[in-house]
TORGULO-852760 format. One record per atom (N, C-alpha, C, CB): x negated, y, z negated; residue number from 1; residue in three letters; atom name. Coordinates in nm, 3 decimals, always signed. Atoms other than C-alpha are relative to their C-alpha. Glycine has a CB too. Layout:
N
((X; Y; Z); NUM; ALA; CA)
...
***
This chain:
86
((-0.082; -0.118; +0.000); 1; MET; N)
((+0.000; +0.000; +0.000); 1; MET; CA)
((-0.088; +0.126; +0.000); 1; MET; C)
((+0.094; -0.001; -0.120); 1; MET; CB)
((+0.086; -0.117; +0.007); 2; ARG; N)
((-0.286; +0.240; -0.075); 2; ARG; CA)
((-0.050; +0.039; +0.138); 2; ARG; C)
((-0.119; -0.027; -0.094); 2; ARG; CB)
((+0.048; -0.029; -0.134); 3; ALA; N)
((-0.417; +0.210; +0.280); 3; ALA; CA)
((+0.107; +0.070; +0.084); 3; ALA; C)
((-0.044; -0.129; +0.069); 3; ALA; CB)
((-0.110; -0.063; -0.073); 4; LYS; N)
((-0.074; +0.302; +0.421); 4; LYS; CA)
((+0.016; +0.147; -0.041); 4; LYS; C)
((+0.131; -0.076; -0.023); 4; LYS; CB)
((-0.012; -0.137; +0.050); 5; VAL; N)
((-0.060; +0.611; +0.202); 5; VAL; CA)
((-0.115; +0.085; +0.054); 5; VAL; C)
((+0.000; +0.003; -0.155); 5; VAL; CB)
((+0.115; -0.074; -0.051); 6; GLU; N)
((-0.411; +0.715; +0.306); 6; GLU; CA)
((+0.014; +0.031; +0.148); 6; GLU; C)
((-0.128; -0.079; -0.025); 6; GLU; CB)
((-0.023; -0.024; -0.142); 7; VAL; N)
((-0.321; +0.677; +0.673); 7; VAL; CA)
((+0.105; +0.109; +0.019); 7; VAL; C)
((+0.044; -0.130; +0.071); 7; VAL; CB)
((-0.103; -0.102; -0.009); 8; GLY; N)
((-0.008; +0.885; +0.622); 8; GLY; CA)
((-0.054; +0.139; -0.033); 8; GLY; C)
((+0.114; -0.034; -0.094); 8; GLY; CB)
((+0.061; -0.127; +0.036); 9; VAL; N)
((-0.208; +1.160; +0.452); 9; VAL; CA)
((-0.091; +0.048; +0.112); 9; VAL; C)
((-0.079; -0.012; -0.132); 9; VAL; CB)
((+0.090; -0.036; -0.110); 10; ARG; N)
((-0.465; +1.152; +0.734); 10; ARG; CA)
((+0.078; +0.053; +0.120); 10; ARG; C)
((-0.085; -0.121; +0.042); 10; ARG; CB)
((-0.084; -0.045; -0.112); 11; ILE; N)
((-0.190; +1.188; +0.996); 11; ILE; CA)
((+0.050; +0.142; -0.026); 11; ILE; C)
((+0.120; -0.097; +0.022); 11; ILE; CB)
((-0.051; -0.133; +0.034); 12; ALA; N)
((-0.038; +1.487; +0.815); 12; ALA; CA)
((-0.113; +0.103; +0.002); 12; ALA; C)
((+0.067; -0.002; -0.139); 12; ALA; CB)
((+0.114; -0.093; +0.004); 13; GLN; N)
((-0.379; +1.646; +0.758); 13; GLN; CA)
((-0.045; +0.038; +0.141); 13; GLN; C)
((-0.117; -0.063; -0.076); 13; GLN; CB)
((+0.042; -0.030; -0.137); 14; ARG; N)
((-0.481; +1.618; +1.124); 14; ARG; CA)
((+0.103; +0.084; +0.073); 14; ARG; C)
((-0.025; -0.129; +0.076); 14; ARG; CB)
((-0.106; -0.073; -0.068); 15; TRP; N)
((-0.145; +1.745; +1.246); 15; TRP; CA)
((-0.001; +0.146; -0.043); 15; TRP; C)
((+0.137; -0.063; -0.029); 15; TRP; CB)
((+0.001; -0.137; +0.052); 16; ILE; N)
((-0.159; +2.051; +1.020); 16; ILE; CA)
((-0.128; +0.074; +0.041); 16; ILE; C)
((+0.014; -0.001; -0.153); 16; ILE; CB)
((+0.126; -0.066; -0.035); 17; LEU; N)
((-0.528; +2.126; +1.081); 17; LEU; CA)
((-0.008; +0.034; +0.148); 17; LEU; C)
((-0.117; -0.088; -0.039); 17; LEU; CB)
((+0.001; -0.028; -0.145); 18; ALA; N)
((-0.478; +2.106; +1.458); 18; ALA; CA)
((+0.076; +0.129; +0.029); 18; ALA; C)
((+0.062; -0.118; +0.079); 18; ALA; CB)
((-0.078; -0.121; -0.023); 19; ARG; N)
((-0.217; +2.382; +1.436); 19; ARG; CA)
((-0.063; +0.124; -0.065); 19; ARG; C)
((+0.139; -0.019; -0.053); 19; ARG; CB)
((+0.067; -0.112; +0.066); 20; LEU; N)
((-0.433; +2.597; +1.207); 20; LEU; CA)
((-0.133; +0.038; +0.067); 20; LEU; C)
((-0.023; -0.033; -0.145); 20; LEU; CB)
((+0.136; -0.011; -0.055); 21; ARG; N)
((-0.748; +2.562; +1.418); 21; ARG; CA)
((-0.034; +0.139; +0.054); 21; ARG; C)
((-0.017; -0.101; +0.110); 21; ARG; CB)
((+0.031; -0.127; -0.065); 22; ASN; N)
((-0.728; +2.889; +1.614); 22; ASN; CA)
((+0.067; +0.121; -0.067); 22; ASN; C)
((+0.042; -0.005; +0.144); 22; ASN; CB)
((-0.064; -0.110; +0.072); 23; GLN; N)
((-0.556; +3.103; +1.351); 23; GLN; CA)
((-0.096; +0.059; -0.102); 23; GLN; C)
((+0.130; -0.047; -0.068); 23; GLN; CB)
((+0.082; -0.068; +0.099); 24; THR; N)
((-0.719; +3.359; +1.122); 24; THR; CA)
((+0.092; +0.051; -0.111); 24; THR; C)
((-0.081; +0.118; +0.064); 24; THR; CB)
((-0.079; -0.042; +0.115); 25; PHE; N)
((-0.590; +3.432; +0.772); 25; PHE; CA)
((-0.080; +0.099; -0.083); 25; PHE; C)
((+0.042; -0.122; -0.086); 25; PHE; CB)
((+0.070; -0.103; +0.076); 26; ILE; N)
((-0.674; +3.738; +0.565); 26; ILE; CA)
((+0.007; -0.026; -0.150); 26; ILE; C)
((+0.057; +0.136; +0.032); 26; ILE; CB)
((-0.008; +0.033; +0.143); 27; SER; N)
((-0.576; +3.584; +0.231); 27; SER; CA)
((+0.033; -0.147; -0.017); 27; SER; C)
((+0.105; +0.088; -0.071); 27; SER; CB)
((-0.030; +0.139; +0.032); 28; LEU; N)
((-0.545; +3.247; +0.065); 28; LEU; CA)
((+0.150; -0.021; -0.009); 28; LEU; C)
((-0.067; -0.040; -0.132); 28; LEU; CB)
((-0.147; +0.010; +0.008); 29; ASP; N)
((-0.176; +3.317; +0.001); 29; ASP; CA)
((+0.062; -0.017; +0.140); 29; ASP; C)
((+0.059; +0.125; -0.069); 29; ASP; CB)
((-0.051; +0.011; -0.137); 30; ALA; N)
((-0.116; +3.362; +0.375); 30; ALA; CA)
((-0.026; -0.139; +0.055); 30; ALA; C)
((-0.065; +0.107; +0.091); 30; ALA; CB)
((+0.033; +0.136; -0.045); 31; LEU; N)
((-0.293; +3.033; +0.447); 31; LEU; CA)
((+0.091; -0.102; -0.067); 31; LEU; C)
((-0.148; -0.032; -0.031); 31; LEU; CB)
((-0.086; +0.093; +0.073); 32; ASN; N)
((-0.095; +2.851; +0.177); 32; ASN; CA)
((+0.144; +0.006; +0.051); 32; ASN; C)
((-0.003; +0.030; -0.149); 32; ASN; CB)
((-0.136; -0.014; -0.054); 33; ASP; N)
((+0.233; +2.991; +0.312); 33; ASP; CA)
((+0.012; -0.070; +0.135); 33; ASP; C)
((+0.037; +0.149; +0.014); 33; ASP; CB)
((-0.002; +0.064; -0.133); 34; ARG; N)
((+0.146; +2.873; +0.664); 34; ARG; CA)
((-0.005; -0.151; -0.012); 34; ARG; C)
((-0.117; +0.051; +0.087); 34; ARG; CB)
((+0.008; +0.145; +0.022); 35; ILE; N)
((+0.050; +2.526; +0.538); 35; ILE; CA)
((+0.133; -0.053; -0.050); 35; ILE; C)
((-0.113; -0.033; -0.101); 35; ILE; CB)
((-0.131; +0.042; +0.051); 36; ALA; N)
((+0.379; +2.503; +0.348); 36; ALA; CA)
((+0.102; -0.006; +0.113); 36; ALA; C)
((+0.049; +0.096; -0.111); 36; ALA; CB)
((-0.092; +0.000; -0.115); 37; ASP; N)
((+0.571; +2.596; +0.664); 37; ASP; CA)
((-0.027; -0.120; +0.092); 37; ASP; C)
((-0.014; +0.131; +0.080); 37; ASP; CB)
((+0.035; +0.112; -0.088); 38; LEU; N)
((+0.382; +2.339; +0.870); 38; LEU; CA)
((+0.033; -0.134; -0.065); 38; LEU; C)
((-0.149; +0.005; +0.035); 38; LEU; CB)
((-0.033; +0.123; +0.070); 39; LEU; N)
((+0.431; +2.070; +0.605); 39; LEU; CA)
((+0.150; -0.027; +0.007); 39; LEU; C)
((-0.046; +0.006; -0.145); 39; LEU; CB)
((-0.145; +0.015; -0.012); 40; GLU; N)
((+0.805; +2.134; +0.610); 40; GLU; CA)
((+0.038; -0.043; +0.142); 40; GLU; C)
((+0.071; +0.134; -0.036); 40; GLU; CB)
((-0.025; +0.039; -0.140); 41; GLU; N)
((+0.802; +2.112; +0.991); 41; GLU; CA)
((-0.041; -0.145; +0.025); 41; GLU; C)
((-0.077; +0.094; +0.096); 41; GLU; CB)
((+0.048; +0.138; -0.016); 42; PHE; N)
((+0.598; +1.789; +0.976); 42; PHE; CA)
((+0.098; -0.099; -0.064); 42; PHE; C)
((-0.140; -0.015; -0.064); 42; PHE; CB)
((-0.094; +0.087; +0.069); 43; SER; N)
((+0.843; +1.637; +0.726); 43; SER; CA)
((+0.132; -0.013; +0.075); 43; SER; C)
((+0.025; +0.051; -0.140); 43; SER; CB)
((-0.123; +0.002; -0.077); 44; GLY; N)
((+1.131; +1.721; +0.959); 44; GLY; CA)
((-0.009; -0.074; +0.132); 44; GLY; C)
((+0.044; +0.138; +0.025); 44; GLY; CB)
((+0.017; +0.074; -0.126); 45; ARG; N)
((+0.983; +1.534; +1.255); 45; ARG; CA)
((+0.049; -0.144; -0.017); 45; ARG; C)
((-0.150; +0.001; +0.044); 45; ARG; CB)
((-0.052; +0.137; +0.004); 46; THR; N)
((+1.138; +1.197; +1.340); 46; THR; CA)
((-0.115; -0.100; +0.015); 46; THR; C)
((+0.105; -0.022; +0.111); 46; THR; CB)
((+0.099; +0.108; -0.009); 47; MET; N)
((+0.921; +0.892; +1.272); 47; MET; CA)
((+0.051; -0.102; +0.101); 47; MET; C)
((-0.026; -0.066; -0.140); 47; MET; CB)
((-0.042; +0.093; -0.105); 48; ARG; N)
((+0.927; +0.652; +1.566); 48; ARG; CA)
((+0.049; -0.134; -0.056); 48; ARG; C)
((-0.114; -0.025; +0.096); 48; ARG; CB)
((-0.032; +0.134; +0.051); 49; VAL; N)
((+0.934; +0.328; +1.367); 49; VAL; CA)
((+0.130; -0.001; -0.080); 49; VAL; C)
((-0.114; -0.052; -0.087); 49; VAL; CB)
((-0.116; -0.003; +0.088); 50; TYR; N)
((+1.198; +0.432; +1.114); 50; TYR; CA)
((+0.120; +0.074; +0.058); 50; TYR; C)
((-0.038; +0.062; -0.131); 50; TYR; CB)
((-0.105; -0.078; -0.065); 51; ARG; N)
((+1.401; +0.658; +1.346); 51; ARG; CA)
((+0.068; +0.096; -0.097); 51; ARG; C)
((+0.104; -0.093; +0.062); 51; ARG; CB)
((-0.051; -0.096; +0.099); 52; ALA; N)
((+1.441; +0.906; +1.061); 52; ALA; CA)
((-0.113; +0.096; -0.034); 52; ALA; C)
((+0.053; -0.073; -0.128); 52; ALA; CB)
((+0.102; -0.095; +0.043); 53; THR; N)
((+1.260; +1.208; +0.922); 53; THR; CA)
((-0.055; -0.042; -0.136); 53; THR; C)
((+0.056; +0.143; -0.007); 53; THR; CB)
((+0.059; +0.029; +0.130); 54; ARG; N)
((+1.028; +1.185; +0.624); 54; ARG; CA)
((+0.082; +0.062; -0.112); 54; ARG; C)
((-0.144; +0.050; -0.007); 54; ARG; CB)
((-0.079; -0.070; +0.101); 55; ALA; N)
((+1.259; +1.424; +0.441); 55; ALA; CA)
((+0.137; -0.063; -0.024); 55; ALA; C)
((+0.017; +0.144; +0.039); 55; ALA; CB)
((-0.135; +0.056; +0.013); 56; SER; N)
((+1.574; +1.215; +0.490); 56; SER; CA)
((+0.006; -0.107; -0.109); 56; SER; C)
((+0.045; -0.060; +0.134); 56; SER; CB)
((-0.017; +0.101; +0.105); 57; PRO; N)
((+1.707; +1.000; +0.204); 57; PRO; CA)
((-0.003; -0.143; +0.055); 57; PRO; C)
((+0.131; +0.023; -0.074); 57; PRO; CB)
((+0.000; +0.135; -0.058); 58; ALA; N)
((+1.754; +0.703; +0.439); 58; ALA; CA)
((-0.142; -0.049; +0.022); 58; ALA; C)
((+0.076; -0.001; +0.132); 58; ALA; CB)
((+0.139; +0.039; -0.021); 59; ALA; N)
((+1.385; +0.700; +0.530); 59; ALA; CA)
((-0.068; -0.029; -0.132); 59; ALA; C)
((-0.076; +0.109; +0.077); 59; ALA; CB)
((+0.059; +0.022; +0.132); 60; ALA; N)
((+1.287; +0.728; +0.165); 60; ALA; CA)
((+0.042; -0.136; -0.055); 60; ALA; C)
((+0.041; +0.112; -0.097); 60; ALA; CB)
((-0.048; +0.130; +0.049); 61; ALA; N)
((+1.503; +0.425; +0.079); 61; ALA; CA)
((-0.069; -0.115; +0.072); 61; ALA; C)
((+0.152; -0.011; +0.019); 61; ALA; CB)
((+0.067; +0.105; -0.078); 62; VAL; N)
((+1.348; +0.218; +0.359); 62; VAL; CA)
((-0.145; -0.012; -0.043); 62; VAL; C)
((+0.010; +0.028; +0.151); 62; VAL; CB)
((+0.141; +0.003; +0.040); 63; LEU; N)
((+0.995; +0.315; +0.259); 63; LEU; CA)
((-0.017; -0.060; -0.138); 63; LEU; C)
((-0.060; +0.139; +0.004); 63; LEU; CB)
((+0.009; +0.056; +0.135); 64; VAL; N)
((+1.059; +0.230; -0.106); 64; VAL; CA)
((+0.022; -0.151; +0.005); 64; VAL; C)
((+0.104; +0.066; -0.094); 64; VAL; CB)
((-0.023; +0.144; -0.012); 65; ARG; N)
((+1.203; -0.110; -0.011); 65; ARG; CA)
((-0.119; -0.069; +0.065); 65; ARG; C)
((+0.128; -0.028; +0.081); 65; ARG; CB)
((+0.111; +0.062; -0.073); 66; ALA; N)
((+0.916; -0.180; +0.229); 66; ALA; CA)
((-0.125; -0.009; -0.087); 66; ALA; C)
((-0.031; +0.079; +0.127); 66; ALA; CB)
((+0.121; -0.002; +0.079); 67; GLU; N)
((+0.648; -0.090; -0.025); 67; GLU; CA)
((+0.020; -0.054; -0.141); 67; GLU; C)
((-0.054; +0.140; -0.007); 67; GLU; CB)
((-0.030; +0.043; +0.135); 68; GLY; N)
((+0.822; -0.214; -0.339); 68; GLY; CA)
((-0.067; -0.129; -0.040); 68; GLY; C)
((+0.145; -0.016; -0.016); 68; GLY; CB)
((+0.061; +0.128; +0.034); 69; ASP; N)
((+0.692; -0.570; -0.325); 69; ASP; CA)
((-0.133; -0.023; +0.071); 69; ASP; C)
((+0.095; -0.113; +0.033); 69; ASP; CB)
((+0.128; +0.014; -0.068); 70; GLY; N)
((+0.379; -0.503; -0.120); 70; GLY; CA)
((+0.012; -0.061; +0.138); 70; GLY; C)
((-0.093; -0.081; -0.082); 70; GLY; CB)
((-0.023; +0.062; -0.130); 71; GLU; N)
((+0.534; -0.667; +0.185); 71; GLU; CA)
((+0.079; +0.096; +0.088); 71; GLU; C)
((+0.075; -0.135; -0.016); 71; GLU; CB)
((-0.078; -0.082; -0.093); 72; ALA; N)
((+0.672; -0.500; +0.495); 72; ALA; CA)
((+0.143; -0.051; +0.004); 72; ALA; C)
((-0.063; -0.002; +0.143); 72; ALA; CB)
((-0.140; +0.038; -0.009); 73; ALA; N)
((+1.048; -0.498; +0.518); 73; ALA; CA)
((+0.026; -0.067; +0.134); 73; ALA; C)
((+0.093; +0.123; -0.018); 73; ALA; CB)
((-0.025; +0.066; -0.126); 74; PRO; N)
((+1.179; -0.740; +0.783); 74; PRO; CA)
((+0.072; +0.090; +0.100); 74; PRO; C)
((+0.082; -0.125; -0.023); 74; PRO; CB)
((-0.070; -0.092; -0.087); 75; ASP; N)
((+1.409; -0.470; +0.921); 75; ASP; CA)
((-0.032; +0.141; -0.050); 75; ASP; C)
((+0.154; -0.027; +0.001); 75; ASP; CB)
((+0.049; -0.128; +0.046); 76; ALA; N)
((+1.240; -0.130; +0.897); 76; ALA; CA)
((+0.090; +0.116; +0.039); 76; ALA; C)
((-0.138; +0.024; +0.054); 76; ALA; CB)
((-0.090; -0.108; -0.038); 77; ARG; N)
((+1.539; +0.066; +1.026); 77; ARG; CA)
((+0.070; +0.055; -0.124); 77; ARG; C)
((+0.103; -0.049; +0.103); 77; ARG; CB)
((-0.073; -0.056; +0.114); 78; PRO; N)
((+1.713; +0.305; +0.786); 78; PRO; CA)
((+0.141; -0.059; -0.006); 78; PRO; C)
((+0.007; +0.154; +0.009); 78; PRO; CB)
((-0.134; +0.059; +0.014); 79; PRO; N)
((+2.049; +0.186; +0.648); 79; PRO; CA)
((+0.103; +0.058; +0.096); 79; PRO; C)
((+0.048; +0.017; -0.141); 79; PRO; CB)
((-0.098; -0.061; -0.090); 80; SER; N)
((+2.240; +0.433; +0.867); 80; SER; CA)
((-0.011; -0.055; +0.143); 80; SER; C)
((-0.018; +0.150; +0.002); 80; SER; CB)
((+0.018; +0.053; -0.134); 81; ALA; N)
((+2.094; +0.266; +1.179); 81; ALA; CA)
((+0.027; -0.151; +0.005); 81; ALA; C)
((-0.141; +0.029; +0.049); 81; ALA; CB)
((-0.025; +0.143; +0.006); 82; THR; N)
((+2.173; -0.090; +1.063); 82; THR; CA)
((+0.146; -0.029; +0.034); 82; THR; C)
((-0.037; -0.055; -0.139); 82; THR; CB)
((-0.135; +0.038; -0.041); 83; ILE; N)
((+2.475; -0.256; +1.221); 83; ILE; CA)
((+0.043; -0.120; -0.083); 83; ILE; C)
((+0.007; -0.033; +0.153); 83; ILE; CB)
((-0.051; +0.109; +0.081); 84; SER; N)
((+2.685; -0.476; +0.994); 84; SER; CA)
((+0.108; -0.073; +0.078); 84; SER; C)
((+0.056; +0.052; -0.135); 84; SER; CB)
((-0.097; +0.083; -0.071); 85; LEU; N)
((+2.882; -0.765; +1.146); 85; LEU; CA)
((+0.076; -0.088; -0.098); 85; LEU; C)
((-0.070; -0.086; +0.108); 85; LEU; CB)
((-0.072; +0.077; +0.103); 86; LYS; N)
((+3.089; -0.871; +0.844); 86; LYS; CA)
((+0.139; -0.036; +0.046); 86; LYS; C)
((+0.007; +0.078; -0.130); 86; LYS; CB)
***
């Protein structure tokens, strides 16, 4: 599980740093505000595998189930995307 978290942090870090690369900031507060905006934008992007955003409750539930026992969930789709045939 630790490796998955580290990969996720690396993805977010690279995405944010790529957008900050050619910008100049006159204060640390301005930089922090821009990073916060980009982090919010990053969290709102749809993840391909889970078909949900990182900020959505459905994605959080799937990630918790997938990482809860150290094993990947057999069906990694969020509950809203699961079809029930009862």
